[in-house]
ROFI-928985 format. One record per atom (N, C-alpha, C, O): atom name; residue in one letter; residue number from 1; z negated, y negated, x negated. Coordinates in steps of 0.1 Angstrom, whole numbers, plus 5000, padded with zeros to 4 digits. Atoms other than C-alpha are relative to their C-alpha. Layout:
ROFI-928985
<atom><atom>CA</atom><rest>A</rest><nr>NUM</nr><Z>Z</Z><Y>Y</Y><X>X</X></atom>
...
//
This chain:
ROFI-928985
<atom><atom>N</atom><rest>X</rest><nr>1</nr><Z>4989</Z><Y>5005</Y><X>4991</X></atom>
<atom><atom>CA</atom><rest>X</rest><nr>1</nr><Z>1822</Z><Y>7364</Y><X>7466</X></atom>
<atom><atom>C</atom><rest>X</rest><nr>1</nr><Z>5002</Z><Y>4989</Y><X>5001</X></atom>
<atom><atom>O</atom><rest>X</rest><nr>1</nr><Z>4992</Z><Y>4983</Y><X>5004</X></atom>
<atom><atom>N</atom><rest>X</rest><nr>2</nr><Z>4999</Z><Y>5016</Y><X>4999</X></atom>
<atom><atom>CA</atom><rest>X</rest><nr>2</nr><Z>1836</Z><Y>7331</Y><X>7467</X></atom>
<atom><atom>C</atom><rest>X</rest><nr>2</nr><Z>5003</Z><Y>4997</Y><X>5015</X></atom>
<atom><atom>O</atom><rest>X</rest><nr>2</nr><Z>5008</Z><Y>5004</Y><X>5024</X></atom>
<atom><atom>N</atom><rest>X</rest><nr>3</nr><Z>5003</Z><Y>5010</Y><X>4986</X></atom>
<atom><atom>CA</atom><rest>X</rest><nr>3</nr><Z>1832</Z><Y>7305</Y><X>7496</X></atom>
<atom><atom>C</atom><rest>X</rest><nr>3</nr><Z>5009</Z><Y>4988</Y><X>5000</X></atom>
<atom><atom>O</atom><rest>X</rest><nr>3</nr><Z>5014</Z><Y>4984</Y><X>4989</X></atom>
<atom><atom>N</atom><rest>X</rest><nr>4</nr><Z>4992</Z><Y>5010</Y><X>4997</X></atom>
<atom><atom>CA</atom><rest>X</rest><nr>4</nr><Z>1851</Z><Y>7279</Y><X>7511</X></atom>
<atom><atom>C</atom><rest>X</rest><nr>4</nr><Z>4994</Z><Y>4990</Y><X>5009</X></atom>
<atom><atom>O</atom><rest>X</rest><nr>4</nr><Z>4986</Z><Y>4994</Y><X>5018</X></atom>
<atom><atom>N</atom><rest>X</rest><nr>5</nr><Z>5001</Z><Y>5009</Y><X>4991</X></atom>
<atom><atom>CA</atom><rest>X</rest><nr>5</nr><Z>1849</Z><Y>7249</Y><X>7528</X></atom>
<atom><atom>C</atom><rest>X</rest><nr>5</nr><Z>5013</Z><Y>4993</Y><X>5011</X></atom>
<atom><atom>O</atom><rest>X</rest><nr>5</nr><Z>5022</Z><Y>4987</Y><X>5004</X></atom>
<atom><atom>N</atom><rest>X</rest><nr>6</nr><Z>4988</Z><Y>5006</Y><X>4996</X></atom>
<atom><atom>CA</atom><rest>X</rest><nr>6</nr><Z>1875</Z><Y>7236</Y><X>7553</X></atom>
<atom><atom>C</atom><rest>X</rest><nr>6</nr><Z>5001</Z><Y>4988</Y><X>5002</X></atom>
<atom><atom>O</atom><rest>X</rest><nr>6</nr><Z>5004</Z><Y>4988</Y><X>5015</X></atom>
<atom><atom>N</atom><rest>X</rest><nr>7</nr><Z>5002</Z><Y>5018</Y><X>4998</X></atom>
<atom><atom>CA</atom><rest>X</rest><nr>7</nr><Z>1874</Z><Y>7195</Y><X>7553</X></atom>
<atom><atom>C</atom><rest>X</rest><nr>7</nr><Z>5010</Z><Y>4995</Y><X>5013</X></atom>
<atom><atom>O</atom><rest>X</rest><nr>7</nr><Z>5023</Z><Y>4997</Y><X>5014</X></atom>
<atom><atom>N</atom><rest>X</rest><nr>8</nr><Z>4991</Z><Y>5004</Y><X>4990</X></atom>
<atom><atom>CA</atom><rest>X</rest><nr>8</nr><Z>1884</Z><Y>7179</Y><X>7584</X></atom>
<atom><atom>C</atom><rest>X</rest><nr>8</nr><Z>5011</Z><Y>4991</Y><X>4994</X></atom>
<atom><atom>O</atom><rest>X</rest><nr>8</nr><Z>5021</Z><Y>4988</Y><X>5002</X></atom>
<atom><atom>N</atom><rest>X</rest><nr>9</nr><Z>4989</Z><Y>5005</Y><X>5007</X></atom>
<atom><atom>CA</atom><rest>X</rest><nr>9</nr><Z>1907</Z><Y>7161</Y><X>7560</X></atom>
<atom><atom>C</atom><rest>X</rest><nr>9</nr><Z>5010</Z><Y>5006</Y><X>4997</X></atom>
<atom><atom>O</atom><rest>X</rest><nr>9</nr><Z>5020</Z><Y>5000</Y><X>4993</X></atom>
<atom><atom>N</atom><rest>X</rest><nr>10</nr><Z>4990</Z><Y>4991</Y><X>5004</X></atom>
<atom><atom>CA</atom><rest>X</rest><nr>10</nr><Z>1929</Z><Y>7192</Y><X>7554</X></atom>
<atom><atom>C</atom><rest>X</rest><nr>10</nr><Z>4999</Z><Y>5006</Y><X>4987</X></atom>
<atom><atom>O</atom><rest>X</rest><nr>10</nr><Z>5006</Z><Y>5015</Y><X>4985</X></atom>
<atom><atom>N</atom><rest>X</rest><nr>11</nr><Z>5004</Z><Y>4993</Y><X>5011</X></atom>
<atom><atom>CA</atom><rest>X</rest><nr>11</nr><Z>1917</Z><Y>7201</Y><X>7522</X></atom>
<atom><atom>C</atom><rest>X</rest><nr>11</nr><Z>4988</Z><Y>5011</Y><X>4998</X></atom>
<atom><atom>O</atom><rest>X</rest><nr>11</nr><Z>4977</Z><Y>5009</Y><X>5003</X></atom>
<atom><atom>N</atom><rest>X</rest><nr>12</nr><Z>5009</Z><Y>4991</Y><X>4998</X></atom>
<atom><atom>CA</atom><rest>X</rest><nr>12</nr><Z>1901</Z><Y>7232</Y><X>7515</X></atom>
<atom><atom>C</atom><rest>X</rest><nr>12</nr><Z>4990</Z><Y>5000</Y><X>4983</X></atom>
<atom><atom>O</atom><rest>X</rest><nr>12</nr><Z>4996</Z><Y>5000</Y><X>4972</X></atom>
<atom><atom>N</atom><rest>X</rest><nr>13</nr><Z>5007</Z><Y>5002</Y><X>5010</X></atom>
<atom><atom>CA</atom><rest>X</rest><nr>13</nr><Z>1871</Z><Y>7231</Y><X>7489</X></atom>
<atom><atom>C</atom><rest>X</rest><nr>13</nr><Z>4994</Z><Y>5014</Y><X>4995</X></atom>
<atom><atom>O</atom><rest>X</rest><nr>13</nr><Z>4986</Z><Y>5019</Y><X>5003</X></atom>
<atom><atom>N</atom><rest>X</rest><nr>14</nr><Z>5008</Z><Y>4985</Y><X>5000</X></atom>
<atom><atom>CA</atom><rest>X</rest><nr>14</nr><Z>1862</Z><Y>7266</Y><X>7471</X></atom>
<atom><atom>C</atom><rest>X</rest><nr>14</nr><Z>4991</Z><Y>5000</Y><X>4988</X></atom>
<atom><atom>O</atom><rest>X</rest><nr>14</nr><Z>4989</Z><Y>4989</Y><X>4982</X></atom>
<atom><atom>N</atom><rest>X</rest><nr>15</nr><Z>5009</Z><Y>4996</Y><X>5012</X></atom>
<atom><atom>CA</atom><rest>X</rest><nr>15</nr><Z>1838</Z><Y>7283</Y><X>7445</X></atom>
<atom><atom>C</atom><rest>X</rest><nr>15</nr><Z>4995</Z><Y>5011</Y><X>4998</X></atom>
<atom><atom>O</atom><rest>X</rest><nr>15</nr><Z>4987</Z><Y>5016</Y><X>5006</X></atom>
<atom><atom>N</atom><rest>X</rest><nr>16</nr><Z>5003</Z><Y>4985</Y><X>5004</X></atom>
<atom><atom>CA</atom><rest>X</rest><nr>16</nr><Z>1831</Z><Y>7314</Y><X>7429</X></atom>
<atom><atom>C</atom><rest>X</rest><nr>16</nr><Z>4984</Z><Y>5005</Y><X>5004</X></atom>
<atom><atom>O</atom><rest>X</rest><nr>16</nr><Z>4980</Z><Y>5016</Y><X>5006</X></atom>
<atom><atom>N</atom><rest>X</rest><nr>17</nr><Z>5014</Z><Y>5002</Y><X>4997</X></atom>
<atom><atom>CA</atom><rest>X</rest><nr>17</nr><Z>1793</Z><Y>7305</Y><X>7435</X></atom>
<atom><atom>C</atom><rest>X</rest><nr>17</nr><Z>4994</Z><Y>4988</Y><X>5008</X></atom>
<atom><atom>O</atom><rest>X</rest><nr>17</nr><Z>5001</Z><Y>4977</Y><X>5009</X></atom>
<atom><atom>N</atom><rest>X</rest><nr>18</nr><Z>5006</Z><Y>5008</Y><X>4994</X></atom>
<atom><atom>CA</atom><rest>X</rest><nr>18</nr><Z>1769</Z><Y>7286</Y><X>7456</X></atom>
<atom><atom>C</atom><rest>X</rest><nr>18</nr><Z>4998</Z><Y>4985</Y><X>4990</X></atom>
<atom><atom>O</atom><rest>X</rest><nr>18</nr><Z>4995</Z><Y>4974</Y><X>4994</X></atom>
<atom><atom>N</atom><rest>X</rest><nr>19</nr><Z>5006</Z><Y>5013</Y><X>5009</X></atom>
<atom><atom>CA</atom><rest>X</rest><nr>19</nr><Z>1763</Z><Y>7261</Y><X>7426</X></atom>
<atom><atom>C</atom><rest>X</rest><nr>19</nr><Z>5014</Z><Y>4993</Y><X>4997</X></atom>
<atom><atom>O</atom><rest>X</rest><nr>19</nr><Z>5015</Z><Y>4981</Y><X>4997</X></atom>
<atom><atom>N</atom><rest>X</rest><nr>20</nr><Z>4984</Z><Y>5006</Y><X>5002</X></atom>
<atom><atom>CA</atom><rest>X</rest><nr>20</nr><Z>1803</Z><Y>7257</Y><X>7420</X></atom>
<atom><atom>C</atom><rest>X</rest><nr>20</nr><Z>5004</Z><Y>4994</Y><X>5014</X></atom>
<atom><atom>O</atom><rest>X</rest><nr>20</nr><Z>5008</Z><Y>4983</Y><X>5014</X></atom>
<atom><atom>N</atom><rest>X</rest><nr>21</nr><Z>4996</Z><Y>5005</Y><X>4989</X></atom>
<atom><atom>CA</atom><rest>X</rest><nr>21</nr><Z>1809</Z><Y>7253</Y><X>7458</X></atom>
<atom><atom>C</atom><rest>X</rest><nr>21</nr><Z>4993</Z><Y>4987</Y><X>5004</X></atom>
<atom><atom>O</atom><rest>X</rest><nr>21</nr><Z>5000</Z><Y>4979</Y><X>5011</X></atom>
<atom><atom>N</atom><rest>X</rest><nr>22</nr><Z>5005</Z><Y>5012</Y><X>5000</X></atom>
<atom><atom>CA</atom><rest>X</rest><nr>22</nr><Z>1783</Z><Y>7226</Y><X>7459</X></atom>
<atom><atom>C</atom><rest>X</rest><nr>22</nr><Z>5005</Z><Y>4990</Y><X>4994</X></atom>
<atom><atom>O</atom><rest>X</rest><nr>22</nr><Z>5008</Z><Y>4981</Y><X>5001</X></atom>
<atom><atom>N</atom><rest>X</rest><nr>23</nr><Z>4996</Z><Y>5005</Y><X>5008</X></atom>
<atom><atom>CA</atom><rest>X</rest><nr>23</nr><Z>1794</Z><Y>7209</Y><X>7430</X></atom>
<atom><atom>C</atom><rest>X</rest><nr>23</nr><Z>5015</Z><Y>4996</Y><X>5006</X></atom>
<atom><atom>O</atom><rest>X</rest><nr>23</nr><Z>5017</Z><Y>4984</Y><X>5008</X></atom>
<atom><atom>N</atom><rest>X</rest><nr>24</nr><Z>4988</Z><Y>5000</Y><X>4997</X></atom>
<atom><atom>CA</atom><rest>X</rest><nr>24</nr><Z>1830</Z><Y>7212</Y><X>7441</X></atom>
<atom><atom>C</atom><rest>X</rest><nr>24</nr><Z>5002</Z><Y>4988</Y><X>5016</X></atom>
<atom><atom>O</atom><rest>X</rest><nr>24</nr><Z>5009</Z><Y>4978</Y><X>5018</X></atom>
<atom><atom>N</atom><rest>X</rest><nr>25</nr><Z>4998</Z><Y>5010</Y><X>4988</X></atom>
<atom><atom>CA</atom><rest>X</rest><nr>25</nr><Z>1824</Z><Y>7196</Y><X>7476</X></atom>
<atom><atom>C</atom><rest>X</rest><nr>25</nr><Z>4991</Z><Y>4987</Y><X>4999</X></atom>
<atom><atom>O</atom><rest>X</rest><nr>25</nr><Z>4994</Z><Y>4978</Y><X>5007</X></atom>
<atom><atom>N</atom><rest>X</rest><nr>26</nr><Z>5004</Z><Y>5013</Y><X>5005</X></atom>
<atom><atom>CA</atom><rest>X</rest><nr>26</nr><Z>1802</Z><Y>7169</Y><X>7461</X></atom>
<atom><atom>C</atom><rest>X</rest><nr>26</nr><Z>5013</Z><Y>4990</Y><X>4994</X></atom>
<atom><atom>O</atom><rest>X</rest><nr>26</nr><Z>5015</Z><Y>4978</Y><X>4999</X></atom>
<atom><atom>N</atom><rest>X</rest><nr>27</nr><Z>4989</Z><Y>5005</Y><X>5007</X></atom>
<atom><atom>CA</atom><rest>X</rest><nr>27</nr><Z>1833</Z><Y>7159</Y><X>7439</X></atom>
<atom><atom>C</atom><rest>X</rest><nr>27</nr><Z>5010</Z><Y>4997</Y><X>5010</X></atom>
<atom><atom>O</atom><rest>X</rest><nr>27</nr><Z>5016</Z><Y>4986</Y><X>5010</X></atom>
<atom><atom>N</atom><rest>X</rest><nr>28</nr><Z>4991</Z><Y>5005</Y><X>4989</X></atom>
<atom><atom>CA</atom><rest>X</rest><nr>28</nr><Z>1856</Z><Y>7161</Y><X>7470</X></atom>
<atom><atom>C</atom><rest>X</rest><nr>28</nr><Z>4994</Z><Y>4987</Y><X>5007</X></atom>
<atom><atom>O</atom><rest>X</rest><nr>28</nr><Z>5002</Z><Y>4978</Y><X>5010</X></atom>
<atom><atom>N</atom><rest>X</rest><nr>29</nr><Z>5006</Z><Y>5010</Y><X>4990</X></atom>
<atom><atom>CA</atom><rest>X</rest><nr>29</nr><Z>1832</Z><Y>7138</Y><X>7490</X></atom>
<atom><atom>C</atom><rest>X</rest><nr>29</nr><Z>5005</Z><Y>4989</Y><X>4992</X></atom>
<atom><atom>O</atom><rest>X</rest><nr>29</nr><Z>5014</Z><Y>4982</Y><X>4996</X></atom>
<atom><atom>N</atom><rest>X</rest><nr>30</nr><Z>5000</Z><Y>5011</Y><X>5010</X></atom>
<atom><atom>CA</atom><rest>X</rest><nr>30</nr><Z>1831</Z><Y>7113</Y><X>7458</X></atom>
<atom><atom>C</atom><rest>X</rest><nr>30</nr><Z>5015</Z><Y>4997</Y><X>5001</X></atom>
<atom><atom>O</atom><rest>X</rest><nr>30</nr><Z>5017</Z><Y>4986</Y><X>5007</X></atom>
<atom><atom>N</atom><rest>X</rest><nr>31</nr><Z>4985</Z><Y>5003</Y><X>4999</X></atom>
<atom><atom>CA</atom><rest>X</rest><nr>31</nr><Z>1869</Z><Y>7114</Y><X>7457</X></atom>
<atom><atom>C</atom><rest>X</rest><nr>31</nr><Z>5007</Z><Y>4993</Y><X>5011</X></atom>
<atom><atom>O</atom><rest>X</rest><nr>31</nr><Z>5013</Z><Y>4983</Y><X>5010</X></atom>
<atom><atom>N</atom><rest>X</rest><nr>32</nr><Z>4991</Z><Y>5001</Y><X>4990</X></atom>
<atom><atom>CA</atom><rest>X</rest><nr>32</nr><Z>1883</Z><Y>7112</Y><X>7492</X></atom>
<atom><atom>C</atom><rest>X</rest><nr>32</nr><Z>4989</Z><Y>4995</Y><X>5011</X></atom>
<atom><atom>O</atom><rest>X</rest><nr>32</nr><Z>4993</Z><Y>4990</Y><X>5021</X></atom>
<atom><atom>N</atom><rest>X</rest><nr>33</nr><Z>5009</Z><Y>5004</Y><X>4987</X></atom>
<atom><atom>CA</atom><rest>X</rest><nr>33</nr><Z>1851</Z><Y>7104</Y><X>7514</X></atom>
<atom><atom>C</atom><rest>X</rest><nr>33</nr><Z>4991</Z><Y>4992</Y><X>4993</X></atom>
<atom><atom>O</atom><rest>X</rest><nr>33</nr><Z>4979</Z><Y>4995</Y><X>4996</X></atom>
<atom><atom>N</atom><rest>X</rest><nr>34</nr><Z>5012</Z><Y>5004</Y><X>5008</X></atom>
<atom><atom>CA</atom><rest>X</rest><nr>34</nr><Z>1831</Z><Y>7080</Y><X>7491</X></atom>
<atom><atom>C</atom><rest>X</rest><nr>34</nr><Z>4989</Z><Y>4993</Y><X>5015</X></atom>
<atom><atom>O</atom><rest>X</rest><nr>34</nr><Z>4977</Z><Y>4996</Y><X>5016</X></atom>
<atom><atom>N</atom><rest>X</rest><nr>35</nr><Z>5011</Z><Y>5004</Y><X>4991</X></atom>
<atom><atom>CA</atom><rest>X</rest><nr>35</nr><Z>1814</Z><Y>7064</Y><X>7522</X></atom>
<atom><atom>C</atom><rest>X</rest><nr>35</nr><Z>4990</Z><Y>5011</Y><X>5009</X></atom>
<atom><atom>O</atom><rest>X</rest><nr>35</nr><Z>4983</Z><Y>5009</Y><X>5019</X></atom>
<atom><atom>N</atom><rest>X</rest><nr>36</nr><Z>5008</Z><Y>4987</Y><X>4996</X></atom>
<atom><atom>CA</atom><rest>X</rest><nr>36</nr><Z>1798</Z><Y>7098</Y><X>7528</X></atom>
<atom><atom>C</atom><rest>X</rest><nr>36</nr><Z>4991</Z><Y>5005</Y><X>4988</X></atom>
<atom><atom>O</atom><rest>X</rest><nr>36</nr><Z>4982</Z><Y>5013</Y><X>4990</X></atom>
<atom><atom>N</atom><rest>X</rest><nr>37</nr><Z>5008</Z><Y>4996</Y><X>5009</X></atom>
<atom><atom>CA</atom><rest>X</rest><nr>37</nr><Z>1783</Z><Y>7101</Y><X>7493</X></atom>
<atom><atom>C</atom><rest>X</rest><nr>37</nr><Z>4986</Z><Y>5001</Y><X>5003</X></atom>
<atom><atom>O</atom><rest>X</rest><nr>37</nr><Z>4980</Z><Y>4992</Y><X>5009</X></atom>
<atom><atom>N</atom><rest>X</rest><nr>38</nr><Z>5013</Z><Y>4999</Y><X>5000</X></atom>
<atom><atom>CA</atom><rest>X</rest><nr>38</nr><Z>1750</Z><Y>7114</Y><X>7493</X></atom>
<atom><atom>C</atom><rest>X</rest><nr>38</nr><Z>4992</Z><Y>5003</Y><X>5016</X></atom>
<atom><atom>O</atom><rest>X</rest><nr>38</nr><Z>4980</Z><Y>5004</Y><X>5019</X></atom>
<atom><atom>N</atom><rest>X</rest><nr>39</nr><Z>5005</Z><Y>4995</Y><X>4985</X></atom>
<atom><atom>CA</atom><rest>X</rest><nr>39</nr><Z>1748</Z><Y>7122</Y><X>7531</X></atom>
<atom><atom>C</atom><rest>X</rest><nr>39</nr><Z>4999</Z><Y>5015</Y><X>5004</X></atom>
<atom><atom>O</atom><rest>X</rest><nr>39</nr><Z>4994</Z><Y>5019</Y><X>5015</X></atom>
<atom><atom>N</atom><rest>X</rest><nr>40</nr><Z>4998</Z><Y>4984</Y><X>4997</X></atom>
<atom><atom>CA</atom><rest>X</rest><nr>40</nr><Z>1754</Z><Y>7159</Y><X>7529</X></atom>
<atom><atom>C</atom><rest>X</rest><nr>40</nr><Z>4989</Z><Y>5004</Y><X>4988</X></atom>
<atom><atom>O</atom><rest>X</rest><nr>40</nr><Z>4988</Z><Y>4999</Y><X>4977</X></atom>
<atom><atom>N</atom><rest>X</rest><nr>41</nr><Z>5010</Z><Y>4992</Y><X>5012</X></atom>
<atom><atom>CA</atom><rest>X</rest><nr>41</nr><Z>1723</Z><Y>7180</Y><X>7510</X></atom>
<atom><atom>C</atom><rest>X</rest><nr>41</nr><Z>5006</Z><Y>5013</Y><X>4999</X></atom>
<atom><atom>O</atom><rest>X</rest><nr>41</nr><Z>5015</Z><Y>5017</Y><X>5007</X></atom>
<atom><atom>N</atom><rest>X</rest><nr>42</nr><Z>4995</Z><Y>4990</Y><X>5000</X></atom>
<atom><atom>CA</atom><rest>X</rest><nr>42</nr><Z>1728</Z><Y>7211</Y><X>7496</X></atom>
<atom><atom>C</atom><rest>X</rest><nr>42</nr><Z>5004</Z><Y>5011</Y><X>5009</X></atom>
<atom><atom>O</atom><rest>X</rest><nr>42</nr><Z>5014</Z><Y>5017</Y><X>5010</X></atom>
<atom><atom>N</atom><rest>X</rest><nr>43</nr><Z>5003</Z><Y>4992</Y><X>4991</X></atom>
<atom><atom>CA</atom><rest>X</rest><nr>43</nr><Z>1716</Z><Y>7232</Y><X>7523</X></atom>
<atom><atom>C</atom><rest>X</rest><nr>43</nr><Z>5013</Z><Y>4995</Y><X>5012</X></atom>
<atom><atom>O</atom><rest>X</rest><nr>43</nr><Z>5018</Z><Y>5005</Y><X>5017</X></atom>
<atom><atom>N</atom><rest>X</rest><nr>44</nr><Z>4990</Z><Y>5005</Y><X>4992</X></atom>
<atom><atom>CA</atom><rest>X</rest><nr>44</nr><Z>1742</Z><Y>7213</Y><X>7547</X></atom>
<atom><atom>C</atom><rest>X</rest><nr>44</nr><Z>5013</Z><Y>5002</Y><X>4997</X></atom>
<atom><atom>O</atom><rest>X</rest><nr>44</nr><Z>5023</Z><Y>5002</Y><X>5005</X></atom>
<atom><atom>N</atom><rest>X</rest><nr>45</nr><Z>4986</Z><Y>4997</Y><X>5006</X></atom>
<atom><atom>CA</atom><rest>X</rest><nr>45</nr><Z>1770</Z><Y>7219</Y><X>7524</X></atom>
<atom><atom>C</atom><rest>X</rest><nr>45</nr><Z>5002</Z><Y>5016</Y><X>5001</X></atom>
<atom><atom>O</atom><rest>X</rest><nr>45</nr><Z>5013</Z><Y>5021</Y><X>5004</X></atom>
<atom><atom>N</atom><rest>X</rest><nr>46</nr><Z>4998</Z><Y>4984</Y><X>4998</X></atom>
<atom><atom>CA</atom><rest>X</rest><nr>46</nr><Z>1762</Z><Y>7257</Y><X>7524</X></atom>
<atom><atom>C</atom><rest>X</rest><nr>46</nr><Z>5000</Z><Y>5005</Y><X>5013</X></atom>
<atom><atom>O</atom><rest>X</rest><nr>46</nr><Z>5006</Z><Y>5016</Y><X>5015</X></atom>
<atom><atom>N</atom><rest>X</rest><nr>47</nr><Z>4998</Z><Y>4997</Y><X>4989</X></atom>
<atom><atom>CA</atom><rest>X</rest><nr>47</nr><Z>1758</Z><Y>7257</Y><X>7559</X></atom>
<atom><atom>C</atom><rest>X</rest><nr>47</nr><Z>5014</Z><Y>5000</Y><X>5005</X></atom>
<atom><atom>O</atom><rest>X</rest><nr>47</nr><Z>5019</Z><Y>5009</Y><X>5012</X></atom>
<atom><atom>N</atom><rest>X</rest><nr>48</nr><Z>4986</Z><Y>4997</Y><X>4994</X></atom>
<atom><atom>CA</atom><rest>X</rest><nr>48</nr><Z>1794</Z><Y>7249</Y><X>7564</X></atom>
<atom><atom>C</atom><rest>X</rest><nr>48</nr><Z>5009</Z><Y>5007</Y><X>4993</X></atom>
<atom><atom>O</atom><rest>X</rest><nr>48</nr><Z>5021</Z><Y>5008</Y><X>4998</X></atom>
<atom><atom>N</atom><rest>X</rest><nr>49</nr><Z>4989</Z><Y>4992</Y><X>5006</X></atom>
<atom><atom>CA</atom><rest>X</rest><nr>49</nr><Z>1809</Z><Y>7272</Y><X>7540</X></atom>
<atom><atom>C</atom><rest>X</rest><nr>49</nr><Z>4999</Z><Y>5016</Y><X>5008</X></atom>
<atom><atom>O</atom><rest>X</rest><nr>49</nr><Z>4991</Z><Y>5021</Y><X>5015</X></atom>
<atom><atom>N</atom><rest>X</rest><nr>50</nr><Z>4996</Z><Y>4986</Y><X>4994</X></atom>
<atom><atom>CA</atom><rest>X</rest><nr>50</nr><Z>1825</Z><Y>7306</Y><X>7549</X></atom>
<atom><atom>C</atom><rest>X</rest><nr>50</nr><Z>5006</Z><Y>5008</Y><X>4988</X></atom>
<atom><atom>O</atom><rest>X</rest><nr>50</nr><Z>5010</Z><Y>5002</Y><X>4978</X></atom>
<atom><atom>N</atom><rest>X</rest><nr>51</nr><Z>4991</Z><Y>4990</Y><X>5010</X></atom>
<atom><atom>CA</atom><rest>X</rest><nr>51</nr><Z>1839</Z><Y>7338</Y><X>7528</X></atom>
<atom><atom>C</atom><rest>X</rest><nr>51</nr><Z>5014</Z><Y>4994</Y><X>4998</X></atom>
<atom><atom>O</atom><rest>X</rest><nr>51</nr><Z>5020</Z><Y>4989</Y><X>5008</X></atom>
<atom><atom>N</atom><rest>X</rest><nr>52</nr><Z>4985</Z><Y>5005</Y><X>5002</X></atom>
<atom><atom>CA</atom><rest>X</rest><nr>52</nr><Z>1873</Z><Y>7328</Y><X>7512</X></atom>
<atom><atom>C</atom><rest>X</rest><nr>52</nr><Z>5007</Z><Y>5012</Y><X>5001</X></atom>
<atom><atom>O</atom><rest>X</rest><nr>52</nr><Z>5019</Z><Y>5013</Y><X>4999</X></atom>
//
């Protein structure tokens, strides 16, 4: 089941699998929030996710 994270900046990040979601979230952070690169672990990212 796809999962998503609703970023406070207004964008929604989605992934079909946990790995895809983590990867997409890390890419989003790199592009939109470079000051946050390396601050969220895989577990923290997945804890923010909910079913899409």
